[in-house]
N, C-alpha and C positions, 0 to 999 in steps of 0.2 A: 857553611857546613850543610851537607845534604839534608833534605827534608825527609829522607827515608828513615824508617825506624831501625835502631841500631840492635843488634843481637851478638852477643859474645858466646861462642862454644870454648869451653875450658877443658883441658885434657892434659894429665901427666903422661908423657910418652918417650920412649927411648928409640923407636924405630917407627917405619910407616908399615904397619900390619892391616888386617882386615877392619878393625874398628876406626883406625885412622883414615882408610880409604873412604869409608861410609861418612866420616865427618867432613872429610874435603869435599864430598858431594853435597852434604847439607849446605856447606858455605858457598858451592857454586851454583847457586840457584839461577833460574832465569833472571837476568839484570833488570827485567821489567817489573819484578816483584817489588811490593812496597817495603821490602826489608834489605838492609845492608849487613854484611857479616863480618865479624872479626873471629879469628881463630887465636886463642891464647894458650900457651903451655909455660910449664915450669922449667927454667933452663939453669944448667950447672951440672958439671961432671958428666958430660955427654948426654944429659937429658934434655929433650925438648928440641933440639937443633933440627934434626931431620924433619919432623912434622912441619915446622915453621918454614922450613927451605922448600918443602913440597908445596905449602899453601901459596908462598911468594911466587913460585913459578907459575901458578894459576891465577895470579893476579889478585888473591885474596888478602885482605889487610890482615896483619898479624900483630901481635903484642906479646911481650915476654914478662914472666914474673920470676922473682927468686925461687930457687928451689927449696929455701928455708921456708917452712909454711907459715911461720909467725910474721915473717917480713913480707911474704906473698899477700896477707890478708890486709895489711895497710895499702901495698902497691894496687891491689885490686879495688879497694874502696876508692881510692884516687882516680883510677882510670875509669871506673863507672860513672863518677861525677863529671869528669872533664870530657867524656865521650857520649854523654847522655845515653847510657846503655838502658834499653827498656825491658830486655829479657836476658837472663843468663842461663845457658843450658850446661850442665856439667856432666862429665863422662868419666867415671872412676871414683874411688873413694878419697883420694887426695883433693880433687876438683870439688867434690861434694862438701867436704868439711871446710875446705877454705872460703868456698863461695857463701857457705851458711853463715860463716862468722863476719864475712865482709859485707854482705847485704843487708843484715839487720832488719829484715823485713822490709826494705825500701824498694828493692828490685825483685820481681817474681823469678823464681828459680823452677827450671825444668830439669829433673833428674833423669838421666837416660841410664836404665839398668842394663849393664852388660855381662851381668853374672858375677858371682863371688868365687874367688880362688881358694882362700883359707890356707895357702900353702905353707904358712909358718905361724908361730904365735903372735909375732909383731903384725903381721897382715891381718890376722884375724880380730886384733884389738882395733886396728884401723877400721876395719870393715864394720864392725859393731858401732864405732863412733859415727861412721857414715849413715847407718841405718837410723840412728838417733837424730842425725841431722836432717833426714828426709821428712821429719814431721813439719819442718818449716817450708817445705817445697810447694809450689802451687800446682804442680803436676809431676807424676811418676810415669815415665815413658818406658814402654816395653817394646821389644822388637818382633814380637809375633802375638797373634790372639792367644795361642796356649799359654805362653809365660804371662801375658796380662790376667787370664783367669786364675793362674796360680798365685799371682801377686795380690789380686782382689780377695782371694780366701784367706791369705796369710797375714797381709799387712795392714788391715784395718780400713782407712778411708777409700772404699772402692771408687768413689765419685772422683777421686784425683787420678785414677790410672788410665792411660791412653796408649794407643798403638801407633807407633811409626815404624813400619818394617823395614828391617835390612833389605837390601835391593841389589841388583846387578843387571847388566845390559848384555845383550848377546855379543860375543866374541866374533867379530866379522873377519874370518880367516879363509883364505882360499885353501884348496887341497894342497897346493904346492907350499904355502906357507906353513900348514900343519905338520906336512912331512919334514920341513927343515927344522921346525921347532923339535919334532920328535927325534930327528938324527943328532941335533946339538945337544939336547938334554942327555942322551945316552953317551954321547962322546964325552960330555963334561963329567959324566958319572963312571966313566970307563967301565961300560958294560957292553954287551953284544948288541949290534944294530937291531936284531930281531927279537930283542929281549921283551917279555911282557912286563910291563912297569907298572907296579901297584904301590901306592903311597898314601901316607897320612901327612897332614900339614897343620901347624898350629903352635901354640905355646906349650913347651914341655914342662907342664904342671900336673899334679895328681888328678885334677878334674877331667883332663883332656883324655884319660884311659889308653895312653900310648903303650903302656905295659901290657894291656890286654891284647892290642894289636900285634906285639911282639911274640906272644904266646901262640898266636894263630899262624904265624908266618911258616913254621916248618911243615905243618899240615898242608898249607896252600902249596908250597914249593913241591912237596912230593907228588901232588896231583897235576901241577903245572911246572914241568922240570926246567923250563927256559924262563922263569919268572924271576925277576928282581924286585928289590923292595926299597923305598926311600922314606926316611922320616925328616920332613922339612920343619925347621924351626929350632928354638933354643929356649932355655928356661932352667929352673932350679933342679930339674929331674934328669938333665943331659947325662952326667956322670953315671947315675944310678941306671939309665936305660941303656948305656953302652956296655955297662958290666953285665946287665941282664942279657944283653945279645950275646956276649961272650960266653956265658953260662948256657945259653940254649943253643949254641954251636950254629948261629945263623949269620956270622959276620961275613962270610964269603959272598952272600948275595943279599946284603944289607948296607945302605948308604945312609950316614947322617949327614945332611947338607947345610945345617943352619937355615936362614931364611933364604928361599929362592926368589930373587927380584928380577922382573916383576911377576909375581905369582899368577895373576890372572892369564898371563900368556904361557907361563911355564907349565902350568896345569894342563894345558893342551896336549903336552906330550906324554901324560899319563894314559894308560889304558883303563885302570880303575882308580878311584879315590875311596880310601876308607876312612870314615870318621867316627872314631871308637869313644867318643866323649861319654862321660858319666853325667853331666849336666851340661845344657846349652841354652842359648836364646835361639836365634837364626844364624847358624855358623856361615861366616862369609866364604869359606873355603869350599863348602857345599854349593853355595850359590855360584862361585866362580867356575867350579867343575861343570855345573849344569850349563852354565853360559858357553863354555867351551865345548859342550857335546861329550863330556866325559861321564859314564855311568858312576854311581855312587852307592857304596854299601855303608849304612849310617846306623848308629844306634837310635832307638825311638825314645828320645829325650828331648825335653823343652819344646821349641817350635818344629823340631826336624819333621815330625808327622804332618804338619801343616804344609810343608813343602812336598812331602811324599804324596799327599792327596792331589796335588797339582802337577805332578811329573812322573811318568811311568820310569824314568831313568834312576830313581832312588829305590833301593831294597832295604827294608828295615829290618833290623835284628835286636834281640834284647840287649841291654847294657851288661858289662862285665862278663861276656859270655865268648871266649876265644873261638870255640867250637862252631858257634852259630856264625861268627864272623868268617871263619874259614870255609864253611859249606856254602854260605851266600856268596862269598867272593868267587869260588869255584864255578858256582852256578851261573853267575853273571858272565864270567869269562866264556863259559861253553855256549851261552845263548848267542843267536845272531846278532851282530851289532844292531842296537836299536836305533831307529831314526832319531836324528837330532831335532829336538823340539825347543821352542821358545818358552821361557819362563811364564808362568801364569801371572796375569795382571797385577795380583796382590804383591808380586815381589819384584816389580819393574822400577826404574827410576821415576817414572811418571807418577805412579801411585805413591812412592815415597815422598816426593816432592809435594804432592796434594796433601798428603797427611800431615807433613811438617808446617806447611803454611797455614792450614786449619788449626793445629795446635797453637801457633803464635797468634792467629786471630782470636781463639777462644780466650787464651790467657789474657789478653788486652781488651777483652769485651767487644770486640768488633763483631758486626751483625752477619756472621756467617755461621750456620750450623756445623758442628763437628761431624765429620764423616768418618765413621769407624773403617779401618781397613777391611775390605770384604775378604772373608774366607771362603776360598773356592771349595766347593764340594767335588769328592771324587766320583765323577759321573761316567758309568760304562754303558755301552748299547746292551750288553748281555748282562740283565740283571737276573740274580737267582729268584726261583720261587721261595717265598718266605711264608711260614706258617706261624701265626702268633697265637699262643695257647693262654687262655685265661681260666684258671681253676676258681671257681666261686660257689659261695653258699651265702644266701640272704644278702645279696649286694644290690637290692633293687634301688637304693638311693644314689648309688655310685656308678653302676655298670653302664647306664646310658652315656654319661659323659666320657667314660673310657673308650666305648665303642665309637663315639663321634670324633674323639682324638684320632682314633685309628683310620676311620673312614676319610678324615681330611688329610691323610699322608700324601706327600708328594712323590708317588710311587704308583706304577701302572696297576690298576684295579685287578687286571687278570694275572699279575705277577705276585699277589699274596692273598691269604686266605686268614679268616679268624675263627678259632675254634674255642667256643665257651664250654668247658666242662662243668656241669652244675651238679652240686653235692646235694640234691633233693632239697632245694630251697622251699621255705614256707611262705615266702613273701612273694612279691611281683616281679622277681629276677627274670623268670622264664619268659613272662609276658613282654617285659621290656626288649629282651633279646629278640623274640619272635617279631615284634613290631618294627624294629629297626631292620632285621634281616630282609623284610619284604621291599624296602626302599633303597637298600644299599647296593651300589654298584660292586663293593667287595663282597665275595662269598662269605657268609656268616653262617656257622653251623652250630646248632645247640646239642651238646653230647651229655648222655646221662652218666653220672658218677654215683653209683649205688652206695659205694663205701665211705663217700662224704669227704674223707681226708684229702687235704691239698695234695699229699704225695700220690694218691691214687688218681685225682684229677689231672695232674701232669702227665701221668703215665697213659690216661685215656687219650689225652691230646697227642701225645707221640705217636701212639699206635694209629690214629686216624688221620695224622699229618701227611700231607703230599709233598711238603717244601723240602727243599735242599738245606734250610737254614731254619732252626725252630727257636723262636723268641718267647720268652715267658714274661707276662705282666700280671698283676693281680687286678682285681675287681674294683680297688680303691685307689687308684692312682691317676696322676695326670702327666701327659706327654706333651711337653712344650715345643719340642723341635718337629717341625712338620717334614723335615728331611731326615728322620731318624733312621728310616728303612734305607734309604739311599746311603746314609752314612755307614750303617751295618754292612752293606755290600762293599762299599769302597774299603772299609777298615779290614774286613777279611781278605779281601784281595792284595792289599798294600802288606799286611803284617803276617800273612799265612798263618794266623792264629786259628786254633781249634775252637776256643771258646772267648767270648767277649764279656767281660765285666762292666759294671756301670755305676756311678754314683746313684744313691738312692736317698736324697735328702728328704726330711720329713717337714710338712707344713701344715698349717691349720688356720682356719679363720676365727676360732675361739681363742679367748685369752689363756685358758689352761692348756689347750692343744699347742699353743705357741710356745708357752714355757716348756712343756714336755719336749717339743721338737728341739729347741736350743740346747736343753740339758742333755738330750740323748746324743747331740752332735758334738758335746764337749769330751775331752779326752778321758774324763772321769766317768762318762755317760755310756761308753762302748769301748769294746776291747781294742787295745793299741794296734793289734795286727789286722784290723778291720779296714777294707778298703771302701766300705759302703759310703764315706763322705770323701773319698779321695778324688781329687778333680784335676787330674793331670793326664797326660797321655804317655803311656809306658806299658811295658809288659809286667804282669802282676801275678801274685799268687792268687788264684781264682776262687778260694775257698769261702770268701764271705760275700762275694758280690756277683760271681758268675751267673749269667742269665740268659745267654745267647750262645747257640750251640750249632756247629755243623751236624748234619744228619749222622756222619759217620761216628761222632762221639758216642751216640747210643749204640751203635753196632759193636763198639769195641768194649764199653763197659756195662751195658745193660741200662735198666731203667731206674727209677727211683724205688727206694726201700719203703714199702708201704707199712713197715712197723713204726715209721717215724710220723707223728703228727705234728711235729715242729722240727726245725732244723733238717728237713729233708733235703733241701737245696745244699745246705752246708755238707752234708754226708755225700751227696751226689758230686759236689764240686772236690772234695776231697779225693774222691777216686779219680777224678779228672786229673787233679795234681799228681797222685800216686802213678798215673799211667804216662807221666812225663809230656802232657799235652800243653800246648802254648796258649796263654790267656793274655788277653790285652784289654786295658781300660781306657775309656775316653768321655771326657765331659760331653760330647755330642750325644751321647746315648743315655744321658741322665733321664731318669723317670722319678717325678715327685710323689711321695706316698702321704697319705692322710694320716696324722699323728693321732693317737688315742686322745680323747677329750675328757676323760675322767681318770681319778686316781685308781678306781676299782678296775677300769678297763686296762690301765697300764699295768697293774698287778697280775691280773690274769694272763696278759700277753707274755710278760716277761717270765713269770713263773713257768709257763709253758716253754718258753726259751731255755730256761734253766734245766728242766726235764730233758729237753731235746739235747742239750750239750752233754749232760751225763750219759745219755743213750748212745751219743756219737763216740765218746771216749771208750764206752764199753765195747763197741764193735770195732773201732779203730784206735787202740792204745796210742799210737804215734800222733794222733790228733790232738792229745792232751796239751795243755800249756798252763803255766802258772797265772796267766790273766783269766783263763776259765775257772780256776781253782779259788780265785780270790774271794769272790762272793760267797762260795761255800764255806771257806775258812772263816770268813767275816761273820756268818751267821753262827757257825760253830764256836767262834771266840766268844760271841755275846752269851751263848748258852753256858759255856764252861766258865766264863767270868761271873755270870750271876750265881751259879751253883757255888764256886769257890768263895765269892763274896758271903753268901748265906752261911756257908759252913765255917769258914775262916775269916772273921772280922778284920783281921790284919791286912788282909788282901785288898780290901776295898779301895784303898789309894791307887792300886794298879788298875782297878776297873775304872775309876774316875780318870786316871791319866789316859788310858786307851780310848774312852769316850770323849774326852777333850781333844785329843789328837785328831781323832775322826771329825768331830764337829769343826774344828778349825780348817781341816783340809776342804771340806765342802762348803764351809762359809767363805773361805778365800775364792774358791772357784765360783761361787754365786755372786760375790761381790764383783768379780771381773765381768761376769755375765750382766749383771745390773747396770755396771758402767757402759756397756755397749748397747744393751736392749732396754734399759729402762728400770726405775727404782723398783716397782712393783714385781717386775720379772724376777730380778735378783732377791726379793723377799721370798717368793714361792720356790724358788730353785732348790733350797735345801731339803724340802720336803720330797721333791721329785727324785733328787739324787738318792735319799734314803729308801724310797720305795723302789727304784731300780736295783740297788744293791741287795735289799733284803728279799725281793722277789725272786732274783736270779738264784741267789743261795738257797732260799726255800725250795725253789724247783728241783734244785740239784739233789737236796737230801730227801725230797719227797720221791725222786726217781730211784735213789738208792734204797730207801726202805721199801719200795714196791717190788723191787727185783726185776729181773729181765721181763720184758713185755711177753705176754702170752699170745698164741696164735688166735687170731678172730676166728670163731667157728663158722661165721658165715662166708669166709673167704675161700675156704676148701682147697684142696689139693690142686685143683685146676688153676686157681689164681696163682699159686707158687710157681706153677709151670709156665706162666705166662711170658716171663722175661726170656726164658731159654727158647720157647717157641718163636717169639718176635725176633730174636737174634738169627735163628735158624732161617725164618722166612726172609729177612733182610740179605742173610748171606747167599741164599738161592736166587734173590731177585724176584720174590713172590709180591713185593711191594712195589 
């Protein structure tokens, strides 16, 4: 028997699609590696045979197991013993469950996550069981850095999560071969030889969003009359999609083909590939289209933005938006044909092989450090001028570290500026800024903000900013990503967004500050519609976390409302949303904020937020939501219950039941927090939950009772005209 370490890849499969092609490449590693690979599949009723046949053609050792999962458990246990398997990798919920039962902790399992379909109740039950089985896995492997970030946030043991990227190699085709493939594909589809062929490919199931693509087709065809469309693949939605095509009256220029084999060559005959998925890892069809030099219009979900930062051939659009797909596809068609470029190193076969071998080494404890798959930054020669605006008041303890984080950015110093709008600080804030400005290669300007409010400070910064892009940060935050400004540039160019949102996690070095940070990140500690702790790559509602803007945004909707001394950013972002502007969020833009470190400080902060929320709803009634009202109703309920219990003793049981229900909810949430973060954190958490809910509700009612804000007599009519003057100057090019 070979002395090479044995690895088994296990997958349930009915055909050789994108995941199977990736798996075959895992197994076809350099024969000089210390690992020998088996591919196993479940065989029965057409299942598994195509994958095993494809593996055998490549000279890869194969094994088959019963399609009955209970029989497969015993068969797999025997196979592991007889072949001295050292690692099992699983691909899909059936493989996950069978391997977890068969290995019994004796053989380490690496679970490869390839997304959940949830296409029916039975599948959802199996997927839930698979998630439970992942607790026994040695490693959880994701296909992209973005997916890994999402899994780390949602699935608990972040130390188990690793990245082995999906990959592809360049498709070496001559011009003659490309022309022949193009002609053959059009002949097979029975469409004109000069047709512009636009297609999607993949499993026909809800998460792939093909119905959204179909709704975009008529609009594209009207703009490109010689266009034809193809949907490649099969699945549970096929009959539904065919019916939808008939209802949309697009059948004359649409073809359903089933799976095109071999797809990596067939896609070379496309003019544009559309990937309309609602959820993704790193889609194989996009990799294969890029390898064939075919431009791609893709939704910004999962790991697709990672690819877009590495290739100019991808145009990103929001998910579930047929109009965006249509306009982007038309735009791509009308652009000059872009030069074909190789895939970035992060997504090549060599990088995948390196990541896979290092994963094996780590699981077995071999002395090779894990090398995370590098994420390529989207780097342009033409970087925009960026203005970073920091409204502050009495931030002497923190402002120095914020400025140093910005001064150390990997961005040309002549291409950004820092504007500190000081609200008449009474500590050493101004002295710290002045001292750093003397030695900084980046221009730092200290601006007066006589009205002291953050909203006024933001406006001061916007008026004085020279940049094409304006970024807001606070005086008590930390910027961990030294490439944040470069990432801002790249994301704006890739997504065409007007506004960028960002996660703003809380952190603290003190015990109480850490408890407050953890509780405020909990779903009971902040609004369910908030993106402030959202850590994916996607288009989003900007309301809660928009912080980066193109200059044109201010030209269109004006400046911040200086009647707000809290939630001024939420009010401004609501206007961004009302104007129909695109907003995008990214983990790369994350900025960590210092949590309050005392109960009193937390109360003051959140009662101001409660006032700001009420003021927001007064100005924009459509901004109201039940989530905003709950703290106010909570406080009102306490007052009414106490009054009723005092007046009518028989109602005291109702008050007791309400109090018990609330206490049960926050105690359960605190117990979960304590399990993750430590016993004492869980003990203090109920107090923090109570302060959050009471202070938000108190602030709301304080604003209701105080009535609409009165104009500040110090601001004068001149200040009221500033926004209009600003817009006129910008429109006339005065700035």
